[in-house]
All heavy atoms as a GROMACS GRO file, in nm:
protein
  628
    1MET      N    1   7.860   9.123   8.780
    1MET     CA    2   7.976   9.048   8.826
    1MET      C    3   8.084   9.034   8.721
    1MET      O    4   8.195   9.052   8.757
    1MET     CB    5   7.933   8.909   8.885
    1MET     CG    6   8.034   8.831   8.949
    1MET     SD    7   8.087   8.908   9.109
    1MET     CE    8   8.198   8.793   9.162
    2SER      N    9   8.046   9.006   8.600
    2SER     CA   10   8.151   8.990   8.497
    2SER      C   11   8.203   9.127   8.462
    2SER      O   12   8.315   9.127   8.415
    2SER     CB   13   8.080   8.933   8.368
    2SER     OG   14   7.983   9.013   8.313
    3LYS      N   15   8.131   9.235   8.479
    3LYS     CA   16   8.192   9.373   8.449
    3LYS      C   17   8.299   9.400   8.550
    3LYS      O   18   8.401   9.466   8.515
    3LYS     CB   19   8.078   9.475   8.455
    3LYS     CG   20   7.989   9.477   8.332
    3LYS     CD   21   7.894   9.589   8.344
    3LYS     CE   22   7.792   9.579   8.232
    3LYS     NZ   23   7.698   9.698   8.225
    4GLU      N   24   8.277   9.352   8.676
    4GLU     CA   25   8.377   9.379   8.778
    4GLU      C   26   8.503   9.298   8.749
    4GLU      O   27   8.619   9.350   8.763
    4GLU     CB   28   8.318   9.353   8.914
    4GLU     CG   29   8.218   9.435   8.966
    4GLU     CD   30   8.162   9.393   9.103
    4GLU    OE1   31   8.212   9.305   9.159
    4GLU    OE2   32   8.060   9.453   9.145
    5MET      N   33   8.481   9.177   8.703
    5MET     CA   34   8.604   9.091   8.677
    5MET      C   35   8.679   9.143   8.545
    5MET      O   36   8.794   9.146   8.548
    5MET     CB   37   8.558   8.949   8.636
    5MET     CG   38   8.497   8.883   8.761
    5MET     SD   39   8.619   8.854   8.900
    5MET     CE   40   8.721   8.732   8.827
    6THR      N   41   8.603   9.197   8.448
    6THR     CA   42   8.675   9.266   8.333
    6THR      C   43   8.746   9.382   8.370
    6THR      O   44   8.851   9.403   8.326
    6THR     CB   45   8.566   9.291   8.229
    6THR    OG1   46   8.477   9.184   8.205
    6THR    CG2   47   8.621   9.347   8.104
    7LYS      N   48   8.691   9.458   8.458
    7LYS     CA   49   8.764   9.578   8.512
    7LYS      C   50   8.886   9.550   8.588
    7LYS      O   51   8.989   9.597   8.576
    7LYS     CB   52   8.671   9.676   8.601
    7LYS     CG   53   8.568   9.746   8.520
    7LYS     CD   54   8.486   9.833   8.605
    7LYS     CE   55   8.367   9.896   8.536
    7LYS     NZ   56   8.280   9.975   8.619
    8LYS      N   57   8.881   9.441   8.662
    8LYS     CA   58   8.995   9.392   8.739
    8LYS      C   59   9.106   9.334   8.651
    8LYS      O   60   9.219   9.373   8.668
    8LYS     CB   61   8.953   9.285   8.850
    8LYS     CG   62   8.885   9.344   8.963
    8LYS     CD   63   8.854   9.230   9.064
    8LYS     CE   64   8.766   9.284   9.183
    8LYS     NZ   65   8.731   9.181   9.273
    9GLU      N   66   9.068   9.260   8.546
    9GLU     CA   67   9.161   9.206   8.454
    9GLU      C   68   9.233   9.321   8.371
    9GLU      O   69   9.346   9.319   8.345
    9GLU     CB   70   9.096   9.100   8.365
    9GLU     CG   71   9.061   8.978   8.429
    9GLU     CD   72   8.986   8.883   8.337
    9GLU    OE1   73   8.964   8.913   8.224
    9GLU    OE2   74   8.941   8.778   8.386
   10ALA      N   75   9.148   9.417   8.327
   10ALA     CA   76   9.197   9.531   8.256
   10ALA      C   77   9.297   9.607   8.346
   10ALA      O   78   9.404   9.660   8.296
   10ALA     CB   79   9.084   9.624   8.209
   11LYS      N   80   9.265   9.628   8.472
   11LYS     CA   81   9.364   9.693   8.566
   11LYS      C   82   9.489   9.617   8.583
   11LYS      O   83   9.590   9.685   8.582
   11LYS     CB   84   9.296   9.715   8.703
   11LYS     CG   85   9.373   9.792   8.803
   11LYS     CD   86   9.292   9.821   8.924
   11LYS     CE   87   9.378   9.911   9.025
   11LYS     NZ   88   9.306   9.920   9.149
   12ILE      N   89   9.478   9.492   8.599
   12ILE     CA   90   9.596   9.401   8.610
   12ILE      C   91   9.685   9.418   8.476
   12ILE      O   92   9.803   9.433   8.493
   12ILE     CB   93   9.564   9.258   8.636
   12ILE    CG1   94   9.517   9.244   8.782
   12ILE    CG2   95   9.684   9.162   8.613
   12ILE    CD1   96   9.455   9.115   8.813
   13ASN      N   97   9.617   9.411   8.363
   13ASN     CA   98   9.701   9.421   8.243
   13ASN      C   99   9.759   9.564   8.225
   13ASN      O  100   9.866   9.572   8.177
   13ASN     CB  101   9.601   9.400   8.120
   13ASN     CG  102   9.573   9.248   8.106
   13ASN    OD1  103   9.648   9.164   8.164
   13ASN    ND2  104   9.468   9.213   8.048
   14ASP      N  105   9.691   9.665   8.273
   14ASP     CA  106   9.755   9.802   8.274
   14ASP      C  107   9.874   9.815   8.364
   14ASP      O  108   9.965   9.894   8.342
   14ASP     CB  109   9.647   9.901   8.301
   14ASP     CG  110   9.545   9.913   8.194
   14ASP    OD1  111   9.579   9.870   8.084
   14ASP    OD2  112   9.440   9.975   8.215
   15GLU      N  113   9.863   9.743   8.475
   15GLU     CA  114   9.972   9.756   8.580
   15GLU      C  115  10.086   9.666   8.553
   15GLU      O  116  10.198   9.687   8.623
   15GLU     CB  117   9.915   9.730   8.717
   15GLU     CG  118   9.811   9.840   8.766
   15GLU     CD  119   9.753   9.807   8.896
   15GLU    OE1  120   9.782   9.699   8.956
   15GLU    OE2  121   9.668   9.886   8.943
   16VAL      N  122  10.088   9.570   8.466
   16VAL     CA  123  10.195   9.482   8.448
   16VAL      C  124  10.298   9.548   8.366
   16VAL      O  125  10.274   9.588   8.247
   16VAL     CB  126  10.148   9.347   8.383
   16VAL    CG1  127  10.270   9.259   8.341
   16VAL    CG2  128  10.060   9.270   8.471
   17HIS      N  129  10.413   9.573   8.412
   17HIS     CA  130  10.517   9.637   8.333
   17HIS      C  131  10.628   9.526   8.313
   17HIS      O  132  10.701   9.488   8.406
   17HIS     CB  133  10.582   9.750   8.416
   17HIS     CG  134  10.481   9.855   8.432
   17HIS    ND1  135  10.431   9.933   8.347
   17HIS    CD2  136  10.424   9.897   8.558
   17HIS    CE1  137  10.353  10.026   8.393
   17HIS    NE2  138  10.337  10.002   8.519
   18ILE      N  139  10.645   9.490   8.186
   18ILE     CA  140  10.741   9.382   8.148
   18ILE      C  141  10.867   9.450   8.112
   18ILE      O  142  10.872   9.549   8.028
   18ILE     CB  143  10.686   9.298   8.032
   18ILE    CG1  144  10.550   9.244   8.065
   18ILE    CG2  145  10.782   9.195   7.992
   18ILE    CD1  146  10.487   9.174   7.945
   19THR      N  147  10.982   9.397   8.177
   19THR     CA  148  11.112   9.462   8.150
   19THR      C  149  11.182   9.401   8.036
   19THR      O  150  11.278   9.467   7.975
   19THR     CB  151  11.196   9.436   8.276
   19THR    OG1  152  11.206   9.304   8.305
   19THR    CG2  153  11.135   9.511   8.389
   20TYR      N  154  11.157   9.279   7.988
   20TYR     CA  155  11.224   9.210   7.873
   20TYR      C  156  11.362   9.189   7.897
   20TYR      O  157  11.441   9.170   7.801
   20TYR     CB  158  11.197   9.293   7.748
   20TYR     CG  159  11.051   9.298   7.708
   20TYR    CD1  160  10.987   9.426   7.712
   20TYR    CD2  161  10.978   9.184   7.658
   20TYR    CE1  162  10.854   9.429   7.688
   20TYR    CE2  163  10.852   9.206   7.629
   20TYR     CZ  164  10.786   9.314   7.640
   20TYR     OH  165  10.648   9.326   7.604
   21TYR      N  166  11.414   9.170   8.018
   21TYR     CA  167  11.550   9.136   8.037
   21TYR      C  168  11.584   8.992   7.991
   21TYR      O  169  11.682   8.974   7.926
   21TYR     CB  170  11.586   9.144   8.190
   21TYR     CG  171  11.588   9.289   8.238
   21TYR    CD1  172  11.522   9.324   8.351
   21TYR    CD2  173  11.654   9.394   8.164
   21TYR    CE1  174  11.531   9.456   8.402
   21TYR    CE2  175  11.650   9.518   8.213
   21TYR     CZ  176  11.585   9.548   8.325
   21TYR     OH  177  11.582   9.680   8.374
   22PHE      N  178  11.497   8.894   8.031
   22PHE     CA  179  11.518   8.766   7.992
   22PHE      C  180  11.503   8.748   7.834
   22PHE      O  181  11.566   8.663   7.778
   22PHE     CB  182  11.416   8.664   8.055
   22PHE     CG  183  11.450   8.640   8.198
   22PHE    CD1  184  11.385   8.696   8.305
   22PHE    CD2  185  11.557   8.546   8.231
   22PHE    CE1  186  11.422   8.672   8.430
   22PHE    CE2  187  11.590   8.523   8.348
   22PHE     CZ  188  11.526   8.588   8.463
   23SER      N  189  11.416   8.832   7.770
   23SER     CA  190  11.398   8.817   7.624
   23SER      C  191  11.524   8.853   7.553
   23SER      O  192  11.571   8.784   7.467
   23SER     CB  193  11.295   8.916   7.580
   23SER     OG  194  11.171   8.885   7.645
   24VAL      N  195  11.589   8.962   7.600
   24VAL     CA  196  11.715   8.997   7.536
   24VAL      C  197  11.829   8.899   7.567
   24VAL      O  198  11.906   8.858   7.483
   24VAL     CB  199  11.755   9.148   7.594
   24VAL    CG1  200  11.899   9.180   7.536
   24VAL    CG2  201  11.664   9.247   7.544
   25LEU      N  202  11.825   8.858   7.691
   25LEU     CA  203  11.931   8.759   7.730
   25LEU      C  204  11.919   8.623   7.647
   25LEU      O  205  12.010   8.567   7.597
   25LEU     CB  206  11.927   8.723   7.885
   25LEU     CG  207  12.019   8.623   7.936
   25LEU    CD1  208  12.164   8.681   7.931
   25LEU    CD2  209  11.991   8.588   8.080
   26PHE      N  210  11.790   8.573   7.641
   26PHE     CA  211  11.764   8.448   7.566
   26PHE      C  212  11.789   8.472   7.417
   26PHE      O  213  11.844   8.372   7.352
   26PHE     CB  214  11.625   8.403   7.582
   26PHE     CG  215  11.611   8.326   7.711
   26PHE    CD1  216  11.656   8.364   7.833
   26PHE    CD2  217  11.535   8.210   7.715
   26PHE    CE1  218  11.642   8.294   7.951
   26PHE    CE2  219  11.512   8.130   7.833
   26PHE     CZ  220  11.566   8.184   7.940
   27THR      N  221  11.761   8.583   7.367
   27THR     CA  222  11.795   8.617   7.223
   27THR      C  223  11.936   8.612   7.190
   27THR      O  224  11.984   8.554   7.092
   27THR     CB  225  11.726   8.744   7.179
   27THR    OG1  226  11.584   8.740   7.203
   27THR    CG2  227  11.749   8.772   7.026
   28ILE      N  228  12.017   8.670   7.283
   28ILE     CA  229  12.162   8.677   7.260
   28ILE      C  230  12.221   8.536   7.276
   28ILE      O  231  12.298   8.491   7.193
   28ILE     CB  232  12.220   8.780   7.356
   28ILE    CG1  233  12.190   8.920   7.323
   28ILE    CG2  234  12.373   8.769   7.368
   28ILE    CD1  235  12.217   9.022   7.430
   29LEU      N  236  12.179   8.466   7.380
   29LEU     CA  237  12.229   8.335   7.405
   29LEU      C  238  12.194   8.237   7.285
   29LEU      O  239  12.278   8.158   7.244
   29LEU     CB  240  12.186   8.280   7.532
   29LEU     CG  241  12.240   8.338   7.656
   29LEU    CD1  242  12.183   8.283   7.793
   29LEU    CD2  243  12.394   8.323   7.661
   30GLY      N  244  12.068   8.245   7.234
   30GLY     CA  245  12.030   8.161   7.123
   30GLY      C  246  12.106   8.199   7.000
   30GLY      O  247  12.149   8.103   6.928
   31THR      N  248  12.124   8.321   6.981
   31THR     CA  249  12.203   8.363   6.851
   31THR      C  250  12.340   8.319   6.864
   31THR      O  251  12.404   8.261   6.769
   31THR     CB  252  12.195   8.516   6.834
   31THR    OG1  253  12.056   8.557   6.828
   31THR    CG2  254  12.271   8.559   6.718
   32LEU      N  255  12.407   8.335   6.978
   32LEU     CA  256  12.549   8.299   6.996
   32LEU      C  257  12.564   8.148   6.984
   32LEU      O  258  12.670   8.103   6.928
   32LEU     CB  259  12.599   8.351   7.123
   32LEU     CG  260  12.622   8.502   7.136
   32LEU    CD1  261  12.675   8.539   7.276
   32LEU    CD2  262  12.718   8.542   7.031
   33SER      N  263  12.469   8.075   7.039
   33SER     CA  264  12.490   7.926   7.036
   33SER      C  265  12.476   7.875   6.895
   33SER      O  266  12.555   7.794   6.857
   33SER     CB  267  12.380   7.852   7.121
   33SER     OG  268  12.255   7.884   7.081
   34ILE      N  269  12.384   7.931   6.816
   34ILE     CA  270  12.376   7.889   6.678
   34ILE      C  271  12.494   7.935   6.600
   34ILE      O  272  12.549   7.864   6.514
   34ILE     CB  273  12.247   7.931   6.614
   34ILE    CG1  274  12.128   7.882   6.690
   34ILE    CG2  275  12.242   7.906   6.458
   34ILE    CD1  276  12.116   7.722   6.682
   35LEU      N  277  12.552   8.058   6.629
   35LEU     CA  278  12.666   8.108   6.551
   35LEU      C  279  12.790   8.015   6.579
   35LEU      O  280  12.871   7.983   6.497
   35LEU     CB  281  12.694   8.246   6.601
   35LEU     CG  282  12.636   8.360   6.518
   35LEU    CD1  283  12.667   8.502   6.586
   35LEU    CD2  284  12.685   8.356   6.377
   36VAL      N  285  12.797   7.970   6.711
   36VAL     CA  286  12.911   7.876   6.744
   36VAL      C  287  12.896   7.746   6.662
   36VAL      O  288  12.996   7.693   6.614
   36VAL     CB  289  12.908   7.855   6.894
   36VAL    CG1  290  13.009   7.746   6.931
   36VAL    CG2  291  12.960   7.983   6.958
   37LEU      N  292  12.769   7.697   6.656
   37LEU     CA  293  12.756   7.568   6.589
   37LEU      C  294  12.787   7.584   6.435
   37LEU      O  295  12.841   7.503   6.377
   37LEU     CB  296  12.613   7.521   6.610
   37LEU     CG  297  12.580   7.466   6.750
   37LEU    CD1  298  12.437   7.427   6.762
   37LEU    CD2  299  12.669   7.344   6.781
   38LEU      N  300  12.730   7.699   6.376
   38LEU     CA  301  12.758   7.717   6.246
   38LEU      C  302  12.905   7.753   6.210
   38LEU      O  303  12.947   7.721   6.091
   38LEU     CB  304  12.667   7.835   6.193
   38LEU     CG  305  12.513   7.806   6.182
   38LEU    CD1  306  12.433   7.925   6.140
   38LEU    CD2  307  12.500   7.685   6.077
   39HIS      N  308  12.974   7.805   6.304
   39HIS     CA  309  13.114   7.848   6.282
   39HIS      C  310  13.198   7.723   6.259
   39HIS      O  311  13.285   7.720   6.170
   39HIS     CB  312  13.162   7.920   6.406
   39HIS     CG  313  13.314   7.950   6.398
   39HIS    ND1  314  13.366   8.040   6.303
   39HIS    CD2  315  13.426   7.903   6.460
   39HIS    CE1  316  13.491   8.046   6.318
   39HIS    NE2  317  13.537   7.966   6.414
   40TYR      N  318  13.165   7.616   6.318
   40TYR     CA  319  13.239   7.487   6.295
   40TYR      C  320  13.204   7.420   6.161
   40TYR      O  321  13.276   7.343   6.108
   40TYR     CB  322  13.218   7.390   6.406
   40TYR     CG  323  13.276   7.434   6.541
   40TYR    CD1  324  13.207   7.478   6.653
   40TYR    CD2  325  13.419   7.449   6.541
   40TYR    CE1  326  13.268   7.517   6.768
   40TYR    CE2  327  13.481   7.497   6.667
   40TYR     CZ  328  13.402   7.531   6.770
   40TYR     OH  329  13.473   7.572   6.885
   41LYS      N  330  13.076   7.448   6.115
   41LYS     CA  331  13.032   7.381   5.994
   41LYS      C  332  13.058   7.477   5.860
   41LYS      O  333  13.077   7.423   5.759
   41LYS     CB  334  12.884   7.361   6.004
   41LYS     CG  335  12.845   7.266   6.114
   41LYS     CD  336  12.881   7.130   6.081
   41LYS     CE  337  12.846   7.042   6.198
   41LYS     NZ  338  12.885   6.902   6.183
   42VAL      N  339  13.063   7.602   5.885
   42VAL     CA  340  13.083   7.695   5.770
   42VAL      C  341  13.220   7.762   5.781
   42VAL      O  342  13.254   7.807   5.891
   42VAL     CB  343  12.965   7.804   5.769
   42VAL    CG1  344  12.984   7.899   5.656
   42VAL    CG2  345  12.832   7.736   5.757
   43GLU      N  346  13.290   7.781   5.675
   43GLU     CA  347  13.421   7.850   5.689
   43GLU      C  348  13.413   8.005   5.704
   43GLU      O  349  13.478   8.063   5.788
   43GLU     CB  350  13.502   7.817   5.560
   43GLU     CG  351  13.546   7.672   5.551
   43GLU     CD  352  13.623   7.647   5.431
   43GLU    OE1  353  13.682   7.749   5.369
   43GLU    OE2  354  13.637   7.529   5.389
   44ASN      N  355  13.319   8.071   5.640
   44ASN     CA  356  13.309   8.211   5.654
   44ASN      C  357  13.173   8.250   5.720
   44ASN      O  358  13.074   8.188   5.681
   44ASN     CB  359  13.306   8.283   5.516
   44ASN     CG  360  13.446   8.263   5.449
   44ASN    OD1  361  13.537   8.216   5.502
   44ASN    ND2  362  13.453   8.295   5.316
   45LEU      N  363  13.183   8.343   5.810
   45LEU     CA  364  13.060   8.388   5.861
   45LEU      C  365  13.014   8.516   5.786
   45LEU      O  366  13.069   8.622   5.804
   45LEU     CB  367  13.081   8.429   6.019
   45LEU     CG  368  13.089   8.313   6.116
   45LEU    CD1  369  13.112   8.361   6.250
   45LEU    CD2  370  12.972   8.223   6.110
   46GLY      N  371  12.916   8.504   5.712
   46GLY     CA  372  12.862   8.610   5.629
   46GLY      C  373  12.725   8.662   5.690
   46GLY      O  374  12.680   8.606   5.788
   47LEU      N  375  12.672   8.745   5.624
   47LEU     CA  376  12.542   8.804   5.654
   47LEU      C  377  12.438   8.697   5.662
   47LEU      O  378  12.352   8.697   5.756
   47LEU     CB  379  12.489   8.921   5.550
   47LEU     CG  380  12.369   8.988   5.589
   47LEU    CD1  381  12.381   9.061   5.729
   47LEU    CD2  382  12.335   9.085   5.483
   48PHE      N  383  12.433   8.607   5.562
   48PHE     CA  384  12.333   8.506   5.563
   48PHE      C  385  12.348   8.424   5.684
   48PHE      O  386  12.250   8.372   5.745
   48PHE     CB  387  12.354   8.419   5.441
   48PHE     CG  388  12.254   8.302   5.437
   48PHE    CD1  389  12.117   8.317   5.419
   48PHE    CD2  390  12.298   8.164   5.459
   48PHE    CE1  391  12.036   8.211   5.412
   48PHE    CE2  392  12.222   8.062   5.457
   48PHE     CZ  393  12.072   8.084   5.439
   49THR      N  394  12.464   8.384   5.726
   49THR     CA  395  12.486   8.295   5.851
   49THR      C  396  12.445   8.369   5.974
   49THR      O  397  12.379   8.308   6.056
   49THR     CB  398  12.635   8.266   5.862
   49THR    OG1  399  12.686   8.216   5.743
   49THR    CG2  400  12.665   8.166   5.970
   50ILE      N  401  12.466   8.501   5.986
   50ILE     CA  402  12.417   8.577   6.093
   50ILE      C  403  12.261   8.582   6.110
   50ILE      O  404  12.209   8.561   6.211
   50ILE     CB  405  12.480   8.712   6.108
   50ILE    CG1  406  12.637   8.702   6.123
   50ILE    CG2  407  12.424   8.802   6.201
   50ILE    CD1  408  12.712   8.829   6.104
   51LEU      N  409  12.208   8.606   5.987
   51LEU     CA  410  12.055   8.617   5.987
   51LEU      C  411  12.001   8.471   6.015
   51LEU      O  412  11.899   8.463   6.088
   51LEU     CB  413  12.016   8.667   5.853
   51LEU     CG  414  12.043   8.807   5.813
   51LEU    CD1  415  11.994   8.839   5.675
   51LEU    CD2  416  11.976   8.901   5.918
   52LEU      N  417  12.060   8.372   5.968
   52LEU     CA  418  12.020   8.236   5.994
   52LEU      C  419  12.022   8.209   6.145
   52LEU      O  420  11.935   8.151   6.206
   52LEU     CB  421  12.098   8.139   5.916
   52LEU     CG  422  12.058   7.987   5.930
   52LEU    CD1  423  11.919   7.967   5.875
   52LEU    CD2  424  12.160   7.901   5.852
   53SER      N  425  12.136   8.249   6.214
   53SER     CA  426  12.145   8.225   6.345
   53SER      C  427  12.046   8.298   6.434
   53SER      O  428  11.991   8.251   6.536
   53SER     CB  429  12.288   8.256   6.397
   53SER     OG  430  12.310   8.398   6.389
   54ILE      N  431  12.015   8.422   6.390
   54ILE     CA  432  11.912   8.502   6.467
   54ILE      C  433  11.778   8.433   6.449
   54ILE      O  434  11.705   8.420   6.542
   54ILE     CB  435  11.912   8.640   6.415
   54ILE    CG1  436  12.038   8.710   6.452
   54ILE    CG2  437  11.782   8.712   6.464
   54ILE    CD1  438  12.059   8.852   6.397
   55SER      N  439  11.739   8.391   6.325
   55SER     CA  440  11.609   8.334   6.308
   55SER      C  441  11.602   8.188   6.354
   55SER      O  442  11.489   8.146   6.392
   55SER     CB  443  11.572   8.340   6.153
   55SER     OG  444  11.669   8.260   6.078
   56ALA      N  445  11.716   8.120   6.352
   56ALA     CA  446  11.702   7.978   6.402
   56ALA      C  447  11.718   7.972   6.552
   56ALA      O  448  11.642   7.883   6.612
   56ALA     CB  449  11.816   7.901   6.339
   57GLY      N  450  11.800   8.049   6.622
   57GLY     CA  451  11.816   8.035   6.757
   57GLY      C  452  11.764   8.152   6.847
   57GLY      O  453  11.719   8.136   6.951
   58GLY      N  454  11.794   8.267   6.793
   58GLY     CA  455  11.770   8.394   6.872
   58GLY      C  456  11.617   8.419   6.887
   58GLY      O  457  11.585   8.449   7.001
   59LEU      N  458  11.545   8.429   6.779
   59LEU     CA  459  11.409   8.464   6.797
   59LEU      C  460  11.322   8.362   6.873
   59LEU      O  461  11.240   8.399   6.948
   59LEU     CB  462  11.348   8.486   6.648
   59LEU     CG  463  11.411   8.606   6.580
   59LEU    CD1  464  11.333   8.624   6.446
   59LEU    CD2  465  11.383   8.731   6.659
   60PRO      N  466  11.338   8.231   6.843
   60PRO     CA  467  11.263   8.138   6.923
   60PRO      C  468  11.292   8.142   7.077
   60PRO      O  469  11.200   8.135   7.159
   60PRO     CB  470  11.295   7.997   6.867
   60PRO     CG  471  11.333   8.031   6.738
   60PRO     CD  472  11.401   8.158   6.734
   61SER      N  473  11.416   8.142   7.104
   61SER     CA  474  11.455   8.158   7.243
   61SER      C  475  11.412   8.290   7.304
   61SER      O  476  11.385   8.299   7.423
   61SER     CB  477  11.598   8.132   7.273
   61SER     OG  478  11.681   8.206   7.196
   62GLY      N  479  11.413   8.392   7.228
   62GLY     CA  480  11.364   8.533   7.269
   62GLY      C  481  11.216   8.525   7.311
   62GLY      O  482  11.174   8.598   7.401
   63VAL      N  483  11.134   8.444   7.242
   63VAL     CA  484  10.992   8.439   7.269
   63VAL      C  485  10.984   8.360   7.402
   63VAL      O  486  10.892   8.401   7.494
   63VAL     CB  487  10.913   8.355   7.158
   63VAL    CG1  488  10.775   8.320   7.196
   63VAL    CG2  489  10.920   8.442   7.031
   64VAL      N  490  11.065   8.260   7.430
   64VAL     CA  491  11.064   8.196   7.557
   64VAL      C  492  11.098   8.298   7.673
   64VAL      O  493  11.034   8.296   7.777
   64VAL     CB  494  11.148   8.070   7.565
   64VAL    CG1  495  11.165   8.014   7.695
   64VAL    CG2  496  11.108   7.967   7.458
   65GLY      N  497  11.202   8.377   7.649
   65GLY     CA  498  11.236   8.482   7.741
   65GLY      C  499  11.115   8.592   7.764
   65GLY      O  500  11.111   8.629   7.875
   66ALA      N  501  11.058   8.621   7.667
   66ALA     CA  502  10.939   8.716   7.677
   66ALA      C  503  10.826   8.651   7.763
   66ALA      O  504  10.766   8.721   7.852
   66ALA     CB  505  10.879   8.757   7.543
   67PHE      N  506  10.806   8.519   7.746
   67PHE     CA  507  10.703   8.449   7.831
   67PHE      C  508  10.749   8.451   7.981
   67PHE      O  509  10.680   8.480   8.063
   67PHE     CB  510  10.688   8.306   7.783
   67PHE     CG  511  10.587   8.231   7.858
   67PHE    CD1  512  10.451   8.261   7.854
   67PHE    CD2  513  10.632   8.131   7.946
   67PHE    CE1  514  10.357   8.194   7.928
   67PHE    CE2  515  10.545   8.058   8.022
   67PHE     CZ  516  10.400   8.089   8.017
   68ILE      N  517  10.877   8.428   7.998
   68ILE     CA  518  10.931   8.426   8.140
   68ILE      C  519  10.918   8.569   8.199
   68ILE      O  520  10.883   8.583   8.317
   68ILE     CB  521  11.078   8.379   8.145
   68ILE    CG1  522  11.086   8.232   8.107
   68ILE    CG2  523  11.144   8.404   8.272
   68ILE    CD1  524  11.215   8.176   8.083
   69ASP      N  525  10.955   8.672   8.120
   69ASP     CA  526  10.943   8.807   8.165
   69ASP      C  527  10.795   8.844   8.205
   69ASP      O  528  10.769   8.904   8.312
   69ASP     CB  529  10.982   8.911   8.060
   69ASP     CG  530  11.138   8.911   8.045
   69ASP    OD1  531  11.203   8.896   8.144
   69ASP    OD2  532  11.185   8.937   7.938
   70TYR      N  533  10.703   8.798   8.122
   70TYR     CA  534  10.564   8.828   8.153
   70TYR      C  535  10.518   8.752   8.283
   70TYR      O  536  10.449   8.825   8.364
   70TYR     CB  537  10.477   8.780   8.046
   70TYR     CG  538  10.328   8.802   8.069
   70TYR    CD1  539  10.260   8.922   8.067
   70TYR    CD2  540  10.249   8.685   8.093
   70TYR    CE1  541  10.141   8.938   8.091
   70TYR    CE2  542  10.116   8.698   8.132
   70TYR     CZ  543  10.053   8.829   8.131
   70TYR     OH  544   9.919   8.844   8.147
   71LYS      N  545  10.557   8.630   8.301
   71LYS     CA  546  10.519   8.553   8.417
   71LYS      C  547  10.583   8.620   8.550
   71LYS      O  548  10.518   8.626   8.655
   71LYS     CB  549  10.558   8.418   8.406
   71LYS     CG  550  10.473   8.332   8.309
   71LYS     CD  551  10.314   8.336   8.354
   71LYS     CE  552  10.233   8.264   8.269
   71LYS     NZ  553  10.088   8.267   8.309
   72ILE      N  554  10.705   8.660   8.535
   72ILE     CA  555  10.777   8.730   8.654
   72ILE      C  556  10.700   8.864   8.687
   72ILE      O  557  10.676   8.882   8.802
   72ILE     CB  558  10.918   8.748   8.627
   72ILE    CG1  559  11.002   8.611   8.625
   72ILE    CG2  560  10.986   8.841   8.725
   72ILE    CD1  561  11.142   8.626   8.579
   73SER      N  562  10.667   8.938   8.585
   73SER     CA  563  10.595   9.066   8.610
   73SER      C  564  10.457   9.044   8.672
   73SER      O  565  10.414   9.112   8.755
   73SER     CB  566  10.589   9.144   8.484
   73SER     OG  567  10.718   9.169   8.435
   74GLU      N  568  10.394   8.945   8.623
   74GLU     CA  569  10.260   8.899   8.675
   74GLU      C  570  10.274   8.858   8.821
   74GLU      O  571  10.189   8.897   8.904
   74GLU     CB  572  10.201   8.792   8.586
   74GLU     CG  573  10.058   8.768   8.612
   74GLU     CD  574  10.004   8.661   8.515
   74GLU    OE1  575  10.063   8.546   8.510
   74GLU    OE2  576   9.910   8.690   8.447
   75TYR      N  577  10.375   8.785   8.852
   75TYR     CA  578  10.398   8.734   8.990
   75TYR      C  579  10.433   8.853   9.083
   75TYR      O  580  10.378   8.864   9.197
   75TYR     CB  581  10.510   8.635   8.986
   75TYR     CG  582  10.547   8.594   9.134
   75TYR    CD1  583  10.470   8.495   9.204
   75TYR    CD2  584  10.663   8.634   9.192
   75TYR    CE1  585  10.502   8.468   9.332
   75TYR    CE2  586  10.694   8.596   9.315
   75TYR     CZ  587  10.620   8.516   9.386
   75TYR     OH  588  10.648   8.479   9.512
   76LYS      N  589  10.512   8.946   9.040
   76LYS     CA  590  10.549   9.066   9.115
   76LYS      C  591  10.418   9.149   9.144
   76LYS      O  592  10.411   9.201   9.256
   76LYS     CB  593  10.651   9.152   9.046
   76LYS     CG  594  10.790   9.089   9.054
   76LYS     CD  595  10.889   9.184   8.986
   76LYS     CE  596  11.022   9.131   8.971
   76LYS     NZ  597  11.119   9.216   8.899
   77LEU      N  598  10.327   9.154   9.048
   77LEU     CA  599  10.218   9.234   9.064
   77LEU      C  600  10.122   9.172   9.172
   77LEU      O  601  10.066   9.236   9.259
   77LEU     CB  602  10.138   9.257   8.935
   77LEU     CG  603  10.011   9.335   8.940
   77LEU    CD1  604  10.043   9.481   8.981
   77LEU    CD2  605   9.935   9.329   8.805
   78LYS      N  606  10.109   9.042   9.166
   78LYS     CA  607  10.027   8.972   9.259
   78LYS      C  608  10.084   8.966   9.401
   78LYS      O  609  10.008   8.975   9.496
   78LYS     CB  610  10.005   8.826   9.206
   78LYS     CG  611   9.912   8.809   9.095
   78LYS     CD  612   9.890   8.666   9.052
   78LYS     CE  613   9.796   8.654   8.931
   78LYS     NZ  614   9.772   8.512   8.893
   79SER      N  615  10.219   8.968   9.408
   79SER     CA  616  10.278   8.955   9.544
   79SER      C  617  10.269   9.096   9.606
   79SER      O  618  10.280   9.114   9.735
   79SER     CB  619  10.424   8.920   9.534
   79SER     OG  620  10.504   9.011   9.469
   80ASN      N  621  10.249   9.201   9.538
   80ASN     CA  622  10.244   9.334   9.588
   80ASN      C  623  10.098   9.352   9.629
   80ASN      O  624  10.047   9.407   9.712
   80ASN     CB  625  10.287   9.451   9.489
   80ASN     CG  626  10.435   9.455   9.466
   80ASN    OD1  627  10.512   9.407   9.551
   80ASN    ND2  628  10.470   9.502   9.355
   0.00000   0.00000   0.00000
C-alpha cells in the first residue's frame, strides 16, 4: 500500500509545473518597496542600496510568491 502511495506522490510531483509568476512579481514589488523607503532615507542610490533592497525585501517576498505558485499549481493539478 505504501509503495502505491509513494508512486502516486512521485507522479504528482512530476506533473506539477510551477510557473513562478507570483515569485517574480513579489520579488519586484518587495525590491521596489524597499527602494522607495530607502530613497527617502539615503541621498544616493548606489549598488549597496540596491543589493540591500533585494536582500531585505525582494528575496523574502519572492519566497512567499514561490509558495503561492506551488500551491496554485498543486490546486490546478488536483482540479484536473
